[in-house]
C-alpha positions in Angstrom: 0.0 0.0 0.0 2.8 2.4 0.9 4.5 1.7 -2.5 1.3 2.2 -4.4 0.7 5.6 -2.7 4.3 6.6 -3.5 3.9 5.7 -7.2 0.6 7.6 -7.4 2.3 10.6 -5.8 5.2 10.4 -8.3 2.7 10.3 -11.2 0.9 13.4 -10.0 4.1 15.4 -9.3 6.5 14.4 -12.0 5.6 17.2 -14.5 6.4 19.7 -11.8 9.9 18.5 -11.1 11.6 20.3 -13.9 10.3 23.6 -12.5 11.8 22.6 -9.1 8.6 23.5 -7.3 8.2 20.3 -5.3 9.3 20.2 -1.7 10.4 16.8 -0.2 11.4 16.0 3.4 15.2 16.3 3.6 17.1 13.1 4.1 19.1 13.1 7.4 22.5 14.7 7.3 24.0 11.7 9.0 26.9 9.6 7.8 25.2 6.4 9.1 21.9 6.9 7.4 21.5 5.7 3.7 19.2 7.2 1.1 15.9 5.7 0.3 15.7 2.7 -1.9 15.0 3.8 -5.5 12.1 2.2 -7.3 13.5 -0.3 -9.8 10.6 0.5 -12.2 12.1 4.0 -12.7 15.4 2.8 -14.1 16.2 2.3 -17.8 19.6 1.3 -19.1 20.7 4.9 -19.1 18.3 6.9 -17.0 16.6 7.1 -13.6 13.8 9.5 -12.9 11.3 10.2 -10.1 9.9 13.5 -8.8 13.0 14.1 -6.6 15.9 13.1 -8.9 16.8 12.8 -12.6 19.9 11.0 -13.7 21.0 10.6 -17.3 24.0 8.4 -18.1 26.3 8.8 -21.2 29.4 7.2 -22.7 31.5 9.5 -24.9 35.0 9.5 -26.4 37.3 12.4 -25.9 40.3 11.6 -28.1 41.5 8.2 -27.0 39.8 8.4 -23.6 36.4 6.9 -22.9 34.4 9.1 -20.5 31.5 7.7 -18.4 29.2 10.6 -17.6 26.3 11.0 -15.2 24.2 14.2 -15.3 22.2 14.6 -12.1 19.4 16.9 -11.0 18.0 16.7 -7.5 15.2 18.4 -5.6 16.9 18.7 -2.2 20.5 19.3 -1.2 20.4 16.3 1.2 20.2 13.9 -1.8 23.9 14.7 -2.5 25.5 12.3 0.0 28.7 10.6 1.0 29.2 7.3 2.7 32.0 5.5 4.4 33.0 1.8 4.1 32.7 1.5 7.9 34.1 3.2 11.0 36.4 6.0 9.9 40.0 4.9 9.5 39.2 1.3 10.2 37.6 -0.2 7.1 37.6 -0.1 3.3 35.3 -1.7 0.8 34.5 -1.7 -2.9 32.8 1.3 -4.3 30.0 -0.9 -5.8 29.4 -2.5 -2.3 29.3 0.9 -0.5 26.9 2.2 -3.1 24.6 -0.8 -2.8 24.7 -0.5 1.0 23.6 3.1 0.8 20.9 2.8 -1.9 22.8 5.0 -4.3 21.1 5.8 -7.6 24.5 6.8 -9.0 27.9 6.8 -7.2 31.6 7.4 -7.7 34.6 7.1 -5.4 35.5 10.1 -3.1 39.0 11.1 -2.1 40.0 7.9 -0.2 40.2 10.1 2.9 41.7 7.4 5.2 44.6 6.7 2.8 46.7 9.4 4.6 46.9 11.1 7.9 46.3 14.7 6.7 43.3 16.6 5.4 40.2 18.4 6.7 37.7 15.5 6.5 34.0 16.1 6.9 31.3 13.7 5.9 27.6 14.4 6.2 28.3 17.2 8.7 30.5 15.1 10.9 34.2 16.2 11.3 36.6 13.2 11.4 39.9 15.1 10.9 40.9 18.7 10.9 44.3 18.9 9.3 44.2 21.0 6.1 46.9 20.1 3.6 48.4 23.4 2.3 49.6 21.8 -0.9 46.1 20.6 -1.8 43.0 22.2 -3.2 39.9 21.6 -1.0 36.3 20.9 -2.2 33.5 21.8 0.2 29.7 21.1 -0.2 27.4 23.2 1.9 23.9 23.1 3.3 22.5 24.2 -0.1 24.3 21.5 -2.0 26.6 24.2 -3.5 30.3 23.6 -4.2 33.1 25.8 -2.9 36.7 25.2 -3.9 39.6 26.5 -1.8 43.0 26.5 -3.6 45.8 25.3 -1.3 43.3 24.9 1.5 43.8 28.6 2.3 43.0 29.2 6.0 41.5 32.6 5.7 39.1 31.6 2.9 38.1 28.5 4.9 37.3 30.5 8.0 35.2 33.0 6.0 33.3 30.1 4.4 32.7 28.5 7.8 31.3 31.8 9.1 28.6 31.8 6.3 27.9 28.1 5.6 27.6 24.7 7.2 30.3 22.3 5.9 28.5 19.2 5.0 31.4 17.4 3.2 35.0 18.4 2.7 37.4 16.6 0.3 41.2 16.9 0.1 42.3 15.3 -3.2 42.2 17.8 -6.2 43.4 19.6 -8.0 40.7 22.2 -8.7 39.5 21.9 -12.3 37.0 24.8 -12.6 36.5 27.6 -10.0 33.7 30.2 -10.4 33.3 29.3 -14.1 37.0 29.7 -14.8 39.1 26.8 -16.2 42.0 26.2 -14.0 45.6 25.6 -15.0 46.8 22.2 -13.6 49.9 22.6 -11.5 52.8 20.4 -12.8 53.9 19.5 -9.2 50.4 18.4 -7.9 50.4 14.8 -6.6 49.1 11.7 -8.3 50.6 12.3 -11.8 48.2 15.0 -13.1 50.0 15.2 -16.4 50.0 11.5 -17.2 47.4 9.4 -18.9 45.5 7.8 -16.1 42.0 6.6 -15.1 40.3 9.8 -13.8 37.4 10.6 -11.6 35.8 14.1 -11.2 32.7 15.9 -10.1 31.3 19.3 -11.1 28.4 21.6 -10.3 26.6 23.1 -13.3 24.0 25.1 -11.3 21.7 24.9 -8.2 21.2 21.2 -7.4 22.6 20.2 -10.8 25.8 18.1 -11.1 28.0 16.1 -13.5 30.0 13.0 -12.5 32.8 11.7 -14.7 34.9 8.5 -14.7 37.5 8.0 -17.4 38.5 4.5 -18.3 41.9 3.1 -18.8 45.4 4.5 -18.6 48.6 4.7 -20.6 50.1 1.6 -18.9 46.7 -0.1 -18.4 44.5 0.6 -21.4 41.1 -1.1 -21.4 39.0 -2.3 -24.3 35.6 -0.6 -24.6 32.8 -2.1 -26.7 30.9 0.8 -28.3 27.2 0.9 -28.8 27.7 -0.1 -32.5 29.6 -3.2 -31.4 33.1 -1.9 -32.4 35.9 -2.2 -29.9 38.4 0.6 -29.0 41.1 1.0 -26.4 40.8 3.7 -23.8 44.1 5.1 -22.6 42.9 7.4 -19.8 43.6 11.2 -19.9 45.5 14.0 -18.3 43.8 16.0 -15.6 43.7 19.0 -17.9 41.6 17.0 -20.4 39.1 16.2 -17.6 39.1 19.8 -16.6 38.4 21.0 -20.1 35.6 18.5 -20.5 33.8 19.6 -17.3 34.3 23.3 -18.2 32.8 22.6 -21.7 29.8 21.1 -20.0 29.1 24.4 -18.2 30.4 23.5 -14.7 30.8 26.5 -12.5 32.9 24.4 -10.0 34.7 21.2 -10.8 37.1 19.0 -8.9 39.4 16.0 -9.4 38.8 13.1 -7.1 40.7 9.8 -6.5 41.3 8.1 -9.9 43.6 5.2 -10.8 42.2 1.9 -9.6 39.6 3.9 -7.6 38.0 5.2 -10.8 34.6 3.4 -11.0 31.0 4.6 -11.6 28.0 2.7 -10.3 24.5 3.2 -11.6 21.5 1.3 -10.1 23.8 -1.2 -8.4 25.6 -2.0 -11.7 29.0 -1.0 -12.8 28.6 1.6 -15.6 32.3 2.1 -16.3 34.5 -0.4 -18.1 36.7 -1.4 -15.1 35.5 -4.8 -13.9 34.1 -5.0 -10.4 36.7 -7.8 -9.7 39.5 -5.2 -10.3 38.0 -2.6 -8.0 40.2 -1.1 -5.3 38.7 -1.1 -1.9 38.4 2.5 -0.7 37.1 4.3 2.4 34.4 6.5 0.9 32.1 7.4 -2.0 30.0 10.3 -3.2 26.5 9.3 -4.3 23.0 10.6 -5.1 19.8 9.2 -3.7 16.1 9.5 -4.1 14.2 11.6 -1.5 11.1 9.5 -1.9 10.2 6.6 0.4 8.7 4.1 -2.0 8.1 1.7 0.9 11.1 -0.5 -0.2 13.6 0.5 2.5 12.7 -2.5 4.7 13.7 -4.8 1.9 17.3 -3.7 2.3 17.5 -4.0 6.1 
């Protein structure tokens, strides 16, 4: 009965979603609380849509790099979420498993925040570590779901931001790709081989509650074979960070940020691996970024 009521509600409200006129109860800002279970009937091979969230998946080639792209619109900032593999600093798991455990509609890896001892780490409003790395750019998501990027984790800029906004999530990987609509030059000495051909992972904000996720397959030393929609096969050799930055800039991102790539570069859509990397070759990581539905379809108990 609860599921039927939810479906009827969706049918009545769906035409209004594009106008962002619907208000939904916010999901808890709590690292231990997953999103609601999405209705399987709302998935196609490349889309998910209900009155609270719209996701469109694409696969495109940029030179010799295969880009997996998710375009996401949500109704409430709380639908932009992060999750940990387990107790902070004590556990890792596959991105696909963390995504499934948290009812993600679409998910990518975060910044593998437990892989080092530094960094200002905040997840779903909870601060786990407060050690900004001055050589890293910082990405912050606030209570409105807006992105803020702080180059080199500048202390004064961070303080000013904290005076005006709630820090919901803070990431410490980088580098920054786009800041305030301006394409950024990638520093040559930034960590994690920014100028090499590598598997990449990035996220950008286009506008209010509108985002793009990107995972790039393959790398120079570990190309992967991609089967295209027409059945042809082509090798993907990854890309430089600057190529990822240019792509997100060209999509209209006002803010965009590089996340943990390499063996962590994986995109999950509807509990299935959307990128070319096989689930068996996934690296276990500490955290993910994901988007969830705000509607309770009466299915949550099925995952308990």
